[in-house]
N, C-alpha and C positions, 0 to 999 in steps of 0.2 A: 522570823525572829528565832535565832538559835537559843535553846536552853542552856542555862548556867550549870555547868559541871565541874565547877571549880571547888564547891563546898562539899561538906560532908553529907549534907541532905540528897545530894544527887543519886547516891547509891541507895538510899533508903525508902522503901515504898511508903506510899502514903497511907495514914491510919486506915486500918480495915481492909487495905488492898490485899489481893492475893500475891504471894512471893513468886518471882519469876520462875519458869519451869526449869529444872535440873537439866543440864546439858546431856544429851544422848550419849550413853556409855560406847565407847569404840567398839567397832564390830570385831569379835574374836577371829583370828586365822582360823581357817579350816584344819581341825585336828587330824583329818584324814587326806588332806590335800598333799600334793607332792612337796618334797624338800628341794632346796637349791643346793647343787653340789659344784665343787670346783673341778675344772679339768686339769689332770695332773701330767699327762703325756699323750701324745698323738703320733701315730706311725702310719704313712700311706705306703700301700703295696703296690697298687696299679691304679690307673685312672678310674676304677671302679670299686676298689676295697681298701678299707682302712680299719685300724683299732684305736681305741682310746681308753684311758683309765682315767676315774673320777675319784673324788674322795667317798667314803663309806661312813655314813652316820652309825654311831655306837649301837642304836636301837634297831638297825637293819639286819633282820635275820632271815637266811634262805638255805635251801638245801641245793647242793651242787646239781646243775641240770635244770634249775628253774628259770622262768623269764620275769620279767617286771616291765612295767611301762616307763619310758624315759622320753625326754623331748626338750622343747623350747617354748619361750613365751612368744606369741605372735605379735604382730604389732598392734593388735587391739588390747594387748595386756593378758589375752587368756592362753592357757596352755595347750600346745599341741603334742600330743602323745603319741607313741606307738610301741607295741611289743617288741622286745629285745631279750635275747636269752643273755644271762649273765655268763661271761666267759671265764671269769676268775672262779676259784674254788671257795667253798664256803668258809673256809678259813682265813683267806685273804683279807688284809685289813684295807685294801682298796678294791674297787670294782672295775672290772674290764670289760669291754664290749667290742663286738667285731660285727663291722656294717658295710653295706653296699652302698654305692652312691647312685642315685637316680636323679638325673639331671633335672627333671621337671617334677622330682618328687617334693610334696609339701614340706616334708621334715628333712629327708636326706640331702636335699639340695643345700640346706643351710647347715646341717649338722657336719657335713664333711668340711667346713671352713673353721671348725672350732679350733681354738689354740690354748695351749696351758694358760691357766688363771680365768678363761671363761666360764660361765655358768651353764649348767645342765640341769634339767628338772628331773627328779627321781620319785616314782610313786612308792608309797609304803609297804605294800603289800605283794610279795612275788607268790608265783604258782606255778603249776606246770605239771607235766605227767612223764617227762624225762628225768625221773628219779629212780635210784636203786630200789627205794621201797615200794615201787609199782611192779617191780619183777619177783619172780619165785627165784628160789636159789637154783643155781646152775654150775656148769663147769666153765663153759665159754661164753663171754659177753660179746657181741656184735654191735659196733656203733656205726650204721650207715648214714653218710651225709654227703651233701653237694652243696658248692657255694658257702654262703655264710651260715648253713645248717651245721657247720663244724662247731660253731660256738658253745652249745650246750656241753659238748664233748670236750673242748677245750678246759672246761670247768672239770669234768668228771674225771679225766685222765690225770689231774692233779690233786685228786682226793684220795687218801689212803683207803678208805672205805671200799673204793672200787677194786683194789687188789687183795683185799681181806676176804672180799666175797666171791672172787672168780680166780680160776687157774690161769686163764688167758684172756687177754682184752684185745680185739681186732677192730681197730678204727678204719674206716674206708673213707676216702675223701675224693669226690669226683669233680672237676672244673672244666672249663672250656680250654683254658691256656695254662701252661705250666707255671707262669708267674703267679697264677691264682692260688697256687699250692703252698706258696712262701710261709704264710702264717702257720698252717698245720705242721709244715716239716719243720720250720724254726722252733716251734713250741715242743714236739716230740723229741727233738734231738736236744734240747736244753734238760729235758727231765732226767737225763742220765747222771746230771751233775744236782739235782734238785736236792736240798738238804733233807726235804720231808719224805719224797717217794722215791729218790735215786735208787736205792736199793731195791724197793719193791717193784719197780718196772722191768728191771732186768729180768729177761726170759719170760715176761709176761705181756708186755704192750707191744703190739705190732700195727704199723701204719701202712696201709695199702692205698695208693692213690692212682688215679687214673684220669685221663684227659679225652676230651672229644673231638678238639679241633687241632692239635699238634702232634707231631710224633712223640711217643714216649713208650717206656718199658711196658705199661699196661694202657691200652687204649679202649674206649667205649663207655657206655653208660653202665653204671652198677647194676642196674637191673638186669641188663644184657649178660653181664660178667657172671651174676648169680644163676641166671636160668640156664646159661650155657655149661656152667660148672667150673668155668675158667678160674674163676675167684678162688675156688677151692683146691683146684689143681695147682694154681701158683703159690698157695698158702701151705699147701701140704697138708690139709685137714679134711677130714670128711665131710659131705655135704650137711646142711642144717638139720639137726636131730632135735626134735621137741624134748627129748628126755635130758639132753645135756646142754643145749644152746639157747640162749637169750638175745634179744635184740632190741635196740633202740633205733627210731629213723626220724631224720629231720632234714629237710631240704624244701624244693618246692612242692607246691600242692600235687602236681601231677607224679612228681618221684615218690612222695610219700604214699600215695594211694596205689602206684605200681608195686612197690616194696612191699608195701602190706598185704597186697594180693599173693605175692610171692611167699610171704611168711605164713599166710593161711594155708596156700598150697603145701607147702612143707609139713603142716599139722601144728602150728604155733597158734597159741590164743592170744587174743589182746587183752592186755591188763590195763589197770588204772589205780589210782591211789586207793579206792575203796575196795578193790578186787584185784589184787596182783595176780600176774599170769606170766606169759612167756615172752610177749614182745609189747613194746609201747611205742606210740607216735606223738611228734609235736602237734598238740592240738592248737595252739595260738596260730599256725600258717595253715592248718589243713582245713579249714573252713567247716 
């Protein structure tokens, strides 16, 4: 027999009865969790490399050269995040990233399919060692990169502070094939007309590219070009000197460790945010 729920007494507890428990409050969103940002632009360079831009929350602050965790939601609703260097400078109203495509990669195999309007997760706290504050003052700044390791330098070469601190900025980018240099070449070429740093880069910024699997003006691994001295001969500059030169290193773990060893051999000391020195490496990928 069903109870009568048509009268006013139906919602009134019996005399002396305890009132029904209050509904549990909604679980608040994690204040430290990632935000959901919108994809604004995607450009594919090869079947292995692409870049994309997303919206930037007004509260998101970072230093040029830092990295942050970004990603997508998995099928179970949980976030899948990986560390990515922010390729846009700290002043940009949008956030740019440069990524490799790994066919069986848990994240990149899906991330490479994003389109404008899609959503990407962005962690709230950037960090990193490839920042100007981790280096002592110097005359010449080297940025040694391979593959997508160019990303943090894409940020730094667009930051006016880089040119205010150094007389010369030399960016090296080594890839397997010529097509993989498209992002770095296009970006550096565009800076001459950049309204913010266009005048600053003239006579200061130099891009030195090399490839390992195709014919090119400069061929070989950057470590071999440093060790043989060819890099400096090609550029018309003296070998690395701890008194005047500073360096940043980003690439594969092997490249980072080998280039680090060459910096130490040249007399440079590794720095950090807490103790600035003469060179820094990307800790997010160095292990």
